[in-house]
C-alpha positions as CSV (number, residue, x, y, z in Angstrom):
1,M,-38.0,50.6,-39.5
2,A,-38.0,51.6,-35.9
3,L,-41.3,49.8,-35.3
4,Q,-40.0,46.7,-37.0
5,D,-36.7,46.7,-35.0
6,A,-38.5,47.2,-31.7
7,P,-39.7,43.6,-31.3
8,R,-36.3,42.3,-32.2
9,A,-34.6,44.5,-29.7
10,A,-37.1,43.4,-27.1
11,E,-36.3,39.7,-27.9
12,L,-32.6,40.4,-27.7
13,G,-33.1,42.1,-24.4
14,M,-35.1,39.2,-23.0
15,A,-32.5,36.8,-24.2
16,S,-29.6,38.7,-22.7
17,T,-31.2,39.0,-19.2
18,P,-30.3,36.1,-16.9
19,A,-33.0,33.7,-16.1
20,K,-34.6,34.1,-12.7
21,P,-35.6,31.2,-10.6
22,A,-39.3,30.3,-10.6
23,A,-41.5,31.7,-7.9
24,G,-41.6,29.6,-4.8
25,K,-38.4,27.6,-5.7
26,P,-35.4,29.1,-4.0
27,A,-32.0,28.8,-5.7
28,R,-30.0,25.8,-4.6
29,R,-26.8,26.4,-2.8
30,L,-23.8,24.2,-3.1
31,P,-23.3,22.0,0.0
32,V,-20.6,23.2,2.4
33,H,-18.3,20.5,3.7
34,K,-16.5,21.5,6.9
35,D,-13.5,19.4,7.8
36,W,-13.1,18.4,11.4
37,P,-10.0,19.5,13.2
38,G,-7.4,16.8,13.8
39,V,-8.1,16.6,17.5
40,A,-11.8,15.9,16.8
41,V,-10.9,13.1,14.3
42,I,-8.5,11.5,16.8
43,A,-11.0,11.8,19.6
44,T,-13.7,10.2,17.6
45,Q,-11.4,7.3,16.6
46,V,-10.4,6.7,20.3
47,L,-14.1,6.8,21.3
48,I,-15.0,4.2,18.7
49,L,-12.1,2.0,19.8
50,L,-13.0,2.2,23.4
51,A,-16.7,1.5,22.6
52,V,-15.6,-1.7,20.7
53,I,-13.3,-2.9,23.5
54,G,-15.9,-2.1,26.2
55,G,-18.7,-3.9,24.2
56,W,-16.4,-6.8,23.6
57,E,-15.6,-7.2,27.3
58,V,-19.3,-6.8,28.4
59,A,-20.4,-9.3,25.8
60,A,-17.8,-11.9,26.9
61,R,-18.6,-11.4,30.6
62,A,-22.4,-11.6,29.9
63,G,-22.0,-14.8,27.9
64,W,-23.2,-13.3,24.6
65,L,-19.8,-14.2,23.1
66,D,-18.0,-17.4,23.8
67,A,-14.9,-16.3,25.6
68,F,-13.1,-19.6,24.7
69,F,-13.3,-18.8,21.0
70,W,-13.2,-15.0,21.1
71,S,-11.3,-14.4,24.4
72,Q,-11.8,-11.0,26.0
73,P,-9.9,-7.7,26.3
74,T,-8.8,-8.2,29.9
75,A,-7.3,-11.7,29.1
76,I,-5.6,-10.3,26.0
77,W,-4.1,-7.5,28.0
78,K,-2.6,-9.9,30.6
79,T,-1.3,-12.1,27.8
80,L,0.2,-9.0,26.1
81,I,2.2,-8.2,29.3
82,V,3.4,-11.8,29.6
83,F,4.3,-11.8,25.9
84,F,6.6,-8.8,26.2
85,T,8.0,-9.5,29.6
86,E,8.5,-13.3,29.5
87,G,8.1,-14.3,25.9
88,D,10.0,-13.9,22.7
89,A,8.1,-10.7,21.6
90,W,11.1,-8.7,20.5
91,T,12.8,-11.6,18.8
92,D,9.6,-12.4,16.8
93,I,9.0,-8.7,15.9
94,G,12.6,-8.3,14.8
95,F,12.5,-11.4,12.7
96,T,9.3,-10.3,10.9
97,F,10.5,-6.7,10.5
98,R,13.9,-7.8,9.0
99,S,12.3,-10.2,6.5
100,T,9.7,-7.6,5.4
101,I,12.2,-4.8,5.0
102,L,14.7,-6.9,3.1
103,G,12.1,-8.3,0.8
104,F,10.7,-4.8,0.3
105,I,14.1,-3.3,-0.6
106,I,15.3,-6.1,-2.8
107,G,12.0,-6.5,-4.6
108,T,11.4,-2.8,-5.2
109,T,15.0,-2.1,-6.3
110,A,15.4,-5.2,-8.6
111,G,11.9,-4.7,-10.1
112,S,12.4,-1.0,-10.8
113,L,15.8,-1.7,-12.4
114,L,14.3,-4.5,-14.5
115,G,11.4,-2.3,-15.7
116,L,13.8,0.6,-16.5
117,S,16.0,-1.7,-18.4
118,F,13.2,-2.4,-21.0
119,W,13.9,1.1,-22.3
120,W,17.2,0.0,-23.8
121,S,15.7,-2.4,-26.3
122,R,12.1,-2.9,-27.6
123,N,13.0,-6.5,-28.6
124,Y,14.3,-7.3,-25.2
125,A,11.1,-5.9,-23.6
126,A,8.9,-7.8,-26.1
127,V,10.7,-11.1,-25.3
128,A,10.7,-10.6,-21.5
129,Q,7.2,-9.2,-21.0
130,P,5.3,-12.5,-21.5
131,F,7.5,-14.2,-18.9
132,I,6.9,-11.4,-16.4
133,I,3.1,-11.5,-16.9
134,C,3.2,-15.3,-16.5
135,F,5.1,-15.0,-13.2
136,E,2.7,-12.3,-12.1
137,S,-0.3,-14.6,-12.7
138,M,1.3,-17.5,-10.9
139,P,0.1,-18.1,-7.4
140,K,3.4,-17.3,-5.7
141,L,2.0,-18.0,-2.2
142,A,1.3,-21.6,-3.4
143,L,5.1,-21.9,-4.1
144,A,6.0,-20.9,-0.5
145,P,6.4,-24.5,0.7
146,L,8.8,-25.2,-2.1
147,I,10.7,-22.0,-1.4
148,I,11.0,-23.0,2.3
149,L,12.3,-26.4,1.3
150,V,14.9,-24.9,-0.9
151,F,16.1,-22.0,1.2
152,G,15.4,-23.4,4.7
153,L,13.5,-22.4,7.8
154,G,15.5,-19.2,8.4
155,I,15.0,-15.6,7.3
156,T,16.3,-16.3,3.7
157,S,13.1,-18.1,2.6
158,K,10.9,-15.4,4.1
159,V,12.9,-12.7,2.2
160,V,12.6,-14.7,-1.0
161,I,8.8,-14.9,-0.7
162,A,8.5,-11.2,0.1
163,T,10.7,-10.4,-2.9
164,A,8.7,-12.6,-5.2
165,L,5.5,-10.7,-4.3
166,T,7.0,-7.2,-4.8
167,I,9.4,-7.6,-7.7
168,V,6.8,-8.0,-10.4
169,V,4.7,-5.1,-9.3
170,S,7.7,-2.8,-9.3
171,T,8.8,-4.1,-12.7
172,L,5.4,-3.5,-14.4
173,T,5.0,-0.1,-12.8
174,A,8.5,1.1,-13.9
175,Y,7.8,-0.3,-17.4
176,A,4.6,1.6,-17.5
177,G,6.6,4.8,-16.9
178,V,9.0,3.9,-19.6
179,K,6.1,3.4,-22.1
180,A,4.6,6.8,-21.1
181,L,7.9,8.6,-21.9
182,D,7.4,11.3,-24.6
183,P,9.4,10.3,-27.8
184,D,9.8,13.9,-28.7
185,S,11.8,14.5,-25.5
186,E,14.2,11.7,-26.5
187,K,14.6,13.2,-30.0
188,L,15.4,16.6,-28.4
189,F,18.1,15.0,-26.2
190,Y,19.6,13.2,-29.1
191,S,19.5,16.4,-31.3
192,L,21.5,18.1,-28.6
193,G,24.2,15.4,-28.8
194,A,23.4,13.3,-25.8
195,S,24.4,9.7,-25.6
196,R,22.0,6.8,-24.8
197,W,23.4,6.6,-21.3
198,Q,22.9,10.3,-20.8
199,V,19.3,10.1,-22.1
200,F,18.7,7.2,-19.7
201,R,20.2,8.9,-16.7
202,K,18.9,12.4,-17.2
203,L,15.5,11.8,-18.9
204,V,14.2,8.2,-18.4
205,V,15.1,7.8,-14.8
206,P,13.8,11.2,-13.5
207,F,10.6,10.7,-15.6
208,C,9.9,7.3,-14.2
209,L,10.7,8.1,-10.6
210,P,7.1,9.2,-9.7
211,W,5.9,5.9,-11.1
212,I,8.4,4.0,-9.0
213,I,7.6,6.0,-5.9
214,S,3.9,5.4,-6.3
215,V,4.3,1.7,-5.7
216,L,6.2,1.9,-2.4
217,R,3.1,1.8,-0.2
218,V,1.7,-1.2,-2.1
219,N,5.0,-3.1,-1.9
220,I,5.4,-2.7,1.9
221,G,2.1,-4.5,2.4
222,L,2.9,-7.2,-0.1
223,A,6.3,-7.8,1.5
224,L,4.7,-8.1,5.0
225,T,2.2,-10.6,3.5
226,G,5.0,-12.7,2.0
227,A,6.9,-12.7,5.3
228,I,3.9,-13.7,7.4
229,V,2.9,-16.5,4.9
230,G,6.4,-17.9,5.1
231,E,6.3,-17.9,8.9
232,F,2.9,-19.5,8.8
233,I,4.2,-22.5,6.9
234,S,7.4,-23.1,8.8
235,S,9.7,-20.8,10.7
236,E,12.0,-20.5,13.6
237,H,10.7,-17.1,14.8
238,G,8.3,-14.4,13.7
239,L,4.8,-13.1,14.5
240,G,3.3,-15.5,11.9
241,R,4.8,-18.5,13.7
242,T,3.4,-17.2,17.0
243,I,-0.1,-16.8,15.5
244,F,0.1,-20.3,14.0
245,Y,1.3,-21.9,17.2
246,A,-1.3,-20.1,19.4
247,G,-4.1,-21.1,17.0
248,S,-3.0,-24.7,17.0
249,T,-2.9,-24.8,20.8
250,Y,-6.2,-22.8,21.2
251,E,-4.5,-19.9,23.0
252,I,-6.9,-17.4,21.5
253,A,-5.6,-14.5,23.7
254,L,-2.1,-15.0,22.3
255,V,-3.5,-15.1,18.8
256,W,-5.1,-11.7,19.3
257,V,-1.9,-10.3,20.9
258,A,0.2,-11.4,17.9
259,V,-2.4,-10.0,15.5
260,F,-2.5,-6.6,17.3
261,V,1.3,-6.4,17.4
262,L,1.4,-7.3,13.8
263,S,-1.1,-4.6,13.0
264,A,0.9,-2.0,14.9
265,L,4.0,-3.0,13.1
266,A,2.2,-2.8,9.7
267,V,0.9,0.7,10.6
268,I,4.4,1.9,11.6
269,M,6.0,0.6,8.4
270,Y,3.2,2.0,6.3
271,A,3.6,5.5,7.9
272,V,7.4,5.5,7.4
273,V,7.0,4.5,3.8
274,S,4.3,7.1,3.3
275,W,6.7,9.7,4.8
276,L,9.5,8.5,2.5
277,E,7.2,8.7,-0.5
278,N,6.3,12.3,0.3
279,V,10.0,13.2,0.7
280,L,10.9,11.6,-2.6
281,R,8.0,13.3,-4.4
282,K,9.2,16.7,-3.1
283,G,12.7,15.9,-4.3
284,T,11.5,15.0,-7.8
285,R,9.5,18.2,-8.1
286,Q,12.5,20.4,-7.3
């Protein structure tokens, strides 16, 4: 018996021992990714930006780029100073900022409330959903001329366009949160004697808040796009009107100035909304 069990014990011992790497083939190590410190990242970004600006200036002075169509950084800098000291820079920035923020707030709030309201009735949701999908697929920017004709050249038409771009996204996102709600949680609330309003206020809204918060950064970009498109078509003020006017008069340096100012405004608003999103996320976790 001992002789018969010896091969089996040897097989079991061989099976239990860990496999060793073949000779001449060292074991692979997982790649180690080291994150750069924040100062190194910022320094690299600044160097890239300076290299692009310097190359642009050199190419324009050497004739490799047509300065009439592309302008050059020195001319853009001079135009930027004139734009802020003698032009309507702050008026245009304020006009674009107000129309963007108003469209963002109205569209996000109204869309979120509309999406949350679908929880109250499945029939209501089933009836309204095809119309919302149809409005989402509609090219809303193509309706911008009609909106400007109806609401005028002022800020109201720009707010309406920005709202139209943001309201559907908020509605569909909030409704997705409503559909993801656990039915057992609702049954638990009802079994404890909660009314429908209490279930909506203490279960549905807190559950859907992360869904609503997740769309804020998308909506601020859509609202800015709507405001700029409205200013492109026809407007009294705004950075979009400045870009359109400068392009039609071949003031390429002014076009770049308005584009850079608009980009800076977009980055600032995006950073503020990202900060607000992080604050709201922390609030929902507590």
